[in-house]
PAFI-162966 format. One record per residue: x, y, z of N, C-alpha, C in turn; residue in one letter. Coordinates in steps of 0.02 Angstrom, whole numbers, plus 50000, padded with zeros to 5 digits. Layout:
BEGIN
XYZXYZXYZa ...
//
This chain:
BEGIN
544575026150082544575028450164543955028850163m 543255026550188542645029250210542395029450285t 541905033450290541745033950381541255030050376d 540965029850427540485023550455539765022550393q 539705027750377538935028950329539405024950250q 539875025550244540285020050194540485028850133g 540495035150184540805040750122541485038150098t 541725041050039542325043350028542425046750070d 543065046750132543235052150157543895057750099l 544015052150042544565058050005544215062149946n 543485061849964543225064249920542815072749958a 542675076449904542795083249903542005085749881s 541675090249904541185091849852541405097949818p 541245098649761541435104149711540975109449700d 540575113049720540075115549712540015120749649r 540625122249634540485128049589540935127149512g 541085120649528541375116549480542135118949444g 542545114749400543025115349390543385123549364p 542995127049341543255130549306543215138249371a 542875138249429542765142249486543335141949523q 543715147749544544225148249587544075144449647p 544475141049687544235139149758544265143949806l 544405151949810544795156049846544545161349793v 544315166449810544235173049795544225179449839i 544815182949844544735186949887544735193949871a 544255198549909544085204849865544145209149920r 544545216349909544785220549946544825218350016a 545095213350045544895211750104545515217550152l 545205219850204545265223750258545395219850335k 545995220950343545835218750428546425223550474r 545945228450531546515232950555546345231550617y 546955230750665546985228250741546905234150779f 546265238050825546295244050847546785243450925p 547235247550926547625247751003547195253851038i 547235250051099546805253551152547285255951203r 547455260551226547685263551268547295268351311k 547775269751366547535274051416546895269751484g 546735275451509546365272051584545755267251545l 545465269651514544725266651500544765262551420f 545405263151391545275259451333545145261351259g 545295268551274545095270851209545495270051144r 545275269851110545825268751024546185273951032g 546695273151001547255278150988547615273950933k 547405273250880547315271250800547345263550817g 547605261250745547365254150738548065250550685a 548265244250699548815240950652548465239750591v 548625241550515548215240650476548575235750445q 548295228750449548825223350447548775219150366a 547945219850346547935218850286547535224150273v 547675227750205547395233350177547185232950093d 546465231950090546505233150022546675226249979d 546865219050001547135213749966546715210049933v 546705208949864546345205549817546825198849795s 546635194349766546815189149740546395181249734f 546665178849698546185171549672546715165349681t 546485159249719546665152849717546225148449689v 546455146649628546445142049592546345134649626r 545785129649595545755123649636546555119449576k 546635115049662547145111949625547925115249619g 548035122449647548595123849621548845126649692e 549585128949696549855132149762550085138049752t 549815142049800549895149349792550415150249872l 550925153149847551575156049873551325161749911g 551505164649963551455169249973552145171750011i 552455176949998553215179150034553165188950039v 553565189250097553585195850127554195196050182g 554395202850197554685203350256553965202250328e 554375201250399553975198750448553475206650436s 552625203550472552455210950478552115215450419g 552085209850357551775213750288551175211050287c 550835206550339550255205350330550105196250303g 550605194350291550635184850282549875181350310k 550205181350379549845177650429549135180150430s 549185185150456548465188850444547995187650400t 548345187450341547965184850269547645177850271t 548175173650301548115169150318547545164950364a 547605170150408546885168950472546285171450433r 546235174050412545805178550372545445175050334l 545815169050272545625164150249545315158750270l 545355157850338545435149450371544845152950424v 544705159050429544025162350474544485162450545g 544975163050557545175163050641545095171750639l 545055174650581545145183350615544635184450588a 544225189950599543565193850552543855196550523d 543465197750463543645203050385543035208650422i 543735215750410543455223550429542845223050366d 542935222850321542775227150250542975218350185s 542685219550134543015216150081542575208150089g 542725205350050542365198450037542715193750008d 542595187850036542935180750043542365175850021l 542595173749942542045169849911542545162049907i 542145156249941542495146649950541895147149874f 542465144649832541965139549788541315141549792d 541195148749752540745151949730540235156549797g 540295153849846540005154949922540215159749940d 539955164449961540185171449992540185171350063k 540575172050111540595171550190540165175950215l 539705174350250539335178850288538665179450247g 538545177050172537865177550154537635170650133a 538125167150110537865159550088538245153050104t 538745156350155539285152050186539315153350246l 539135149750301539335151050370540075150850383t 540415151850436541045149450447541165142550467h 540545141350504540565132950527540915127850431r 540275131150375540375128650327541145128850294e 541415135450307541905137450273542595132150312l 542435131650384542905127950404542935120050392w 542335118350360542255111350334542905109250278a 543045115950253543435116050184544055116350193g 544425120950263544805123950272545045122750311v 545925117850311546185118950381547065122050381q 547085122050423547985125050432548455124450457m 549025123950432549515120050480549975125450501v 550145126150557550675132150582551425130350596f 551635134450621552445135750636552585131150699q 552395131450710552635127950786552315121950815d 552515118250791552355111150785552255107750836s 552285110750908552315107750981551665111050988y 551785119450997551175121051021550305119650987a 550385117050929549785116850875549545109650912s 549835104250964549585099450989549455099451067l 548955093951079548575094651125549105089551169n 549735091251219550225088251263549935081151296p 549295081851302548905076851339548665071851297r 548475072351248548395067451193548895063851172m 548635056251133549035052551095549135055151027t 549565053650994549455056050921548965053050870i 548725047150904547985043550867547425048150885e 547495049750933546755052950973546695061850943d 547235062850932547335069350906547105068450834t 547335063850805546955064350736546375064150736i 546045059650763545455056450760544765061950790a 545135066550830544815069250888544405074550822f 544445077250777544285081450726543675077650714g 543775070450675543265067950642542665064650688p 542965062450749542475061850809541915068950830k 542125073250817541715079350828541085080450763m 541375078450716541005078550663540515072250657r 540515068450705539895063650706540295057950684g 540925054150664541145050350643541285044850708v 541015037850689541025033650745541755033650780a 541905031950838542455031350867542885028550837a 542755022050826543105017450780543425017750729k 542895020850687543145022450609543575028350611q 543355033950663544095038950668544745035850672a 544745029650732545485030450738545755023750697h 545335020050660545715018850598545655021850533a 545485028450534545585033350481546265036650502a 546455037850598546835040550607547625037050590a 547485031150605548065026750580548295026950509r 547795026150482548005026250393548455033450386d 547995038050418548295045650387549085044350413l 549265040350477549825041850504550185036650451l 550045030750424550535028750379550535031950318a 550105035050291550155039550238550745045650233r 550835050550304551395052950328551915050650320v 552045045750317552695040350330552955039050414g 552275038350469552385037650517552115031150534l 552395025950562552345018450563551595019650623a 551135016550596550495018150657550845013450721p 551005008750714551155004450761551805007250818e 552155011850797552525015750823552415021650860r 551925023950821551825033050844551175034250876f 550815028150843549975028850856549775032350952a 550085027750980550185028551055550475032451096g 551055037251047551435042051080551135048551081r 551575053951130551305059451151551755065951124y 551545070551095551905074351059552595075251078p 552675076751141553495078051178553985070951167h 553625064751146554115061051115554295059151041e 554085064751006554075066150937554575071750909l 554995070750873555405077250837555115080450807s 555345086950772555065091150750554665090250687g 554975086850650554725084550583554255079250597g 554315074650637553745070150656553135075150683q 553205079450713552465082450748552175085850707r 552705088950642552235092250592551875087450537q 552295081950532552035076850502551265075750536r 551115075150599550695073050631550005079150614v 550395084550597549925092150624549705090550533n 550035088050485549715086850434549115081050430i 549155077550462548705072350452548135075350490a 548365077850533547795079550561547305084950523r 547785089450497547245093650438547005089150360a 547205083650359546985078750310546255076350337l 546365073250428545775068550431544905073450428a 545085081250408544535084650414544335083950337m 544425080850321544195081150223544345087350191r 544915093850220544885098950188544965099150090p 544865105650066545095104350010545495110149992r 545375116250036545955120850032546605118050123l 547245119250112547595118850177548185125950172i 548145128250230548435135050226549045131850265i 549625132850243550395132350264550635138750291l 550595139650356550865146050392551735145850422d 552105144050372552785143850389553015135050429e 552805132650378552615124950417553185121450424a 553755122750357554305119650388554925124950387v 554895130650421555375135250450555765133950490s 555315127850534555865126350600556125121250591a 556035116750528556405111450532557205111950488l 557495106850506558235108050459558175103350390d 558675106950345558615105250286558325098950254k 558805094450288558485087550267557945084850292s 557635086750336556775085350370556405089950318v 556575095850312556085101050272556155097550191e 556425095550170556445090550108556075086850098a 555875083650169555735076250155554905079250154q 554685083650210553905085850226553845090250155v 554115093650111554155096650075553885090450006l 554125086550006554055080949942553525078549980n 553425075850036552715073750082552085079950045l 552255082650056551495088650023551315088749958l 551835087149937551725086449850551275081749829a 551605076449858551205068649853550515069849879d 550495072849933549795072249963549485077249944l 549655083349887549225089149843549005083649803k 549405076949772549105074849707548665067849722a 548755064549794548285059849816547785063949829e 547755068749873547115070749898546585076249864f 547095077949799546785085349735546535090449804g 547165091449835547075097149895547275104949841l 547195110249878547515115949867547945119649909t 548455120849899548685125449966549025133049933y 548895135349998549145142350020549865142250066v 550495143750029550995140550077551595146350091f 551465149150139551805155150165552475154650193i 552955156650166553825156050204554135161450174s 554795163850213555215167650207555725164850158h 555795159150153556175153450122555865154250034d 556315157849978556175156949919556145152749892l 556675149549911556865143649867556365139449872n 556255136449929555525134749946555005136549920v 554895143149918554355144949878554255142849813v 554825142749784554955141449716554675135849700r 555135130049749554995122249746554205120649745f 553845123649775553355119549801552695124849765i 552585130449753552315136049722552015133549640s 551475137349624551285137449545551365145749554d 551065148749594551225156049579551095160649649r 551545165249656551885167049726551665176249704i 551315177549770551195182949794551685187149835m 551665192149818552245195649860551955202249887v 551875201449959551625207150010552155212350037m 551885219350055552265222750080551715227250109y 551905228250197551545233250232550575232650243l 550295226750218549675224950215549615225550138g 549875224850086549685225450028550065219949978e 549645219449922550135216449880550455220149829v 550955219249805551385223949762551445219149722v 551385212649718551695209449653551325202149648e 550975199049589550785191649596550925189449517i 551165183949512551205181049468551415172249463g 551425168049394551705162049394552635164249425p 552605156349450553435157449480553905158749445v 553825155249380554365155549330554415163649295e 553915163749292553745174049252553985178049305s 553835177049354554115180949439554785181649451l 555105173449429555825172849444556265175149389w 555975176549329556275180949266556505186849265k 555805188449285555675196749286555435199549363k 555715202149383555425205949460555075214249440r 554595213949448554235221149394554265225949478a 554325223349519554065229449575554845228349619h 555045234149641555705236149669555795231349721p 555195230749769555295226549830555245220749810y 554895217749761555165210449736556025210449723t 556215214749683556765213449657557385214749731a 557175217549774557445217649842557365211449866a 556935208149874556935203749917557355197949877l 557155195549817557765191849770558305191949788f 558565198949779559245201949780559645199649855a 559065198449910559435197049975559595191049979a 559305184349920559475177749938560025177249927m 560535172549964560895171249987561265165649909p 561875169149869562095163749828562695158549839s 562615153149815563285147249800563945149649769m 563875154049734564425157649673564695161249740d 565405160349727565675168149763565945172249733p 565895171649675565955178049631565255181749629d 564895180749666563905182149652563905185449714n 564495189249762564245189749816563855197549825r 563405197349876562915203049895563455209049928t 563715214449895564285219549932563875226049965e 563125226449923562765232549952562225230449967v 561805231250022561185230650039560745231750004p 560175227649975559845226749923559175232149949p 559165230850005558635236150039558815237350119l 558745245450125558935247650185558435247350229a 558475250450289558015250850355557465246850370g 557075247950425556295244150434555685246250393d 555315241050396554795243950370554415250550401p 553885255850380553685261050403553085258250448p 553105262650496552405259150556551795257950522n 551595253150530550925249150504550335254550531p 550315256450584549785260450601549855268350568i 550325269750510550265275250504550795275050448n 550585270050409550955269650344551085275350283p 551485274950260551545280050213550945280150161p 550885286950137550365287550086550575286150029s 550345286049960550275283949898550725276449902g 551285275949868551705268849874551965267049938c 551705262349976551845263150041552645259050039r 553115258149970553445256849968554205262449963f 553685268749931554145274749918554675275949973h 554485275050025555025276750082555805274650087t 555865268350050556375263050030556565261249960r 556275264749916556195264449877556935269549849c 557245265149776557885271549767557575272749681r 556825269549664556595271949616556045277749622f 555885280449680555445284549724555565291249700a 554805292749662554855300549622554115304649681e 554135308249654553505314749701552935309649679e 552715305849619552155303949611551975299249649v 552485294849680552545288149724552485290349785c 552455294849808552365300249874551415302649866a 551365302449817550685306049817550085302749799t 550165297449744549755291849718549835284649720m 549415281349750549515274049766549605269849690k 549915267749667549875262749606549305256949613p 549055255649538548645253449527548775247749511a 548905240849514549225234749490548905233049426a 549405233249380549495231649307549825227049280r 549705223049221550145218449200550825217949183p 551175213649197551985215649162552225211449092v 552345216449058552525213848997551845210648930d 551395215048968550725210748929550315205948961g 550735203549017550605195449039550085197449091e 549285194149092548805196249138549115193949192a 549255186449186549245182549252549955185749293a 550285190449266550965192449302550695199549318h 550525202649380550375208949397550785211349445m 550905218549442551405221749490551075228949488a 551095233249545550915238349574551485242749576a 551545248049521552155251249519552085255649464c 552245263549485552125268549453552425267249372h 553205265049389553505264249334553055258249260v 552765255049300552165249749242551815255849190l 551705260849224550915265949189551275270549159d 551255269949094551535277249054551265282949050p 550615281249099550195289149118550365289749182r 550835289149214550905289049286551355296249296s 551815298249252552085304249276552865303649291g 552935296849313553555291849344554145294949259h 554585296849297555105297749239555405292749184t 555265284749222555525280049224554715276049194m 554085278549188553655274849154553785273049074a 553535264349052553395263649017554125259649027g 554815260749069555385256849063555095248049026a 555585244549003555535238449012555575233349065p 555715235549103555665233249184556165236949228g 556335235749298556635236949358557225232049350l 557075226649338557715219649354557385214149306e 557865211549278557595206349240558145200949256t 557935193949290558565189049299558565187149236a 559225181949260559655176849222558955172449213d 558785169249178558405165949124558565158449150a 
//
């Protein structure tokens, strides 16, 4: 597929080379100030993302999981430039945002698919016009943009002759999400962020969309950041998983490594809450009690210590640093139990939970 200048629409620049991570996030911080009173004076701030660091390698899918309010969506918005970064660095393929990379250049390489497939589409535009709109704004000739839109409709499983002239209200939820994926692909992104993109779909349609995403990733050489509450979905589509709690990263690692061993108590609680198909393996005791603390005034030390059954005094006074799990540098967790010098009575233990292999 080419534009009016004959440029391959599937091709994407690779400035940093194959060894350079596509995204490097360093100590990202985003607080949302709370305004109260007659003159709107500040009364604190919601610490949505606080000192979050990670990388996204080229061609991989990074899954992000955690409870509602843990900072997943805010992190995604920071990556796509929809929210300003208070402090920290965002590097996209070797270029630092705000230094050698502008927001416009970032938007050229990053697209986002949202949870609400209907609210994401203009109800007054046909499906074909919706997909062609972005390329036309970039200078692609209208004829070429509409031809590309029809080609992308076919690639996401929607026959152009049937769907090109329809409006969003004439499509099902799964069909609208396919349109949103096609619209994102029309901008020739290198990174697509999927924020609960399949959570509103029924299971049969969800499986179809997940298989479609896997096929498109291979075809277009894409990189995904996939946000979901469904751990089974994240396991199916992701190469690595990042677990967030109250604005911080508590554990990150390869899918199978993290599935076999959950080194952080919060990760263990999330997995324990998964429903089991085995009637003899029912959850009789809640794996995690209570609501997350107030993000305006989070707990000191380890933010999870107020809900952790392994919490000790050191957990309330000292913030744990991320450490390798079983010496595996790719699998990191922030828990005092992993640090032999932390002073925790369980420090140096083989692990809090080991799953069945």
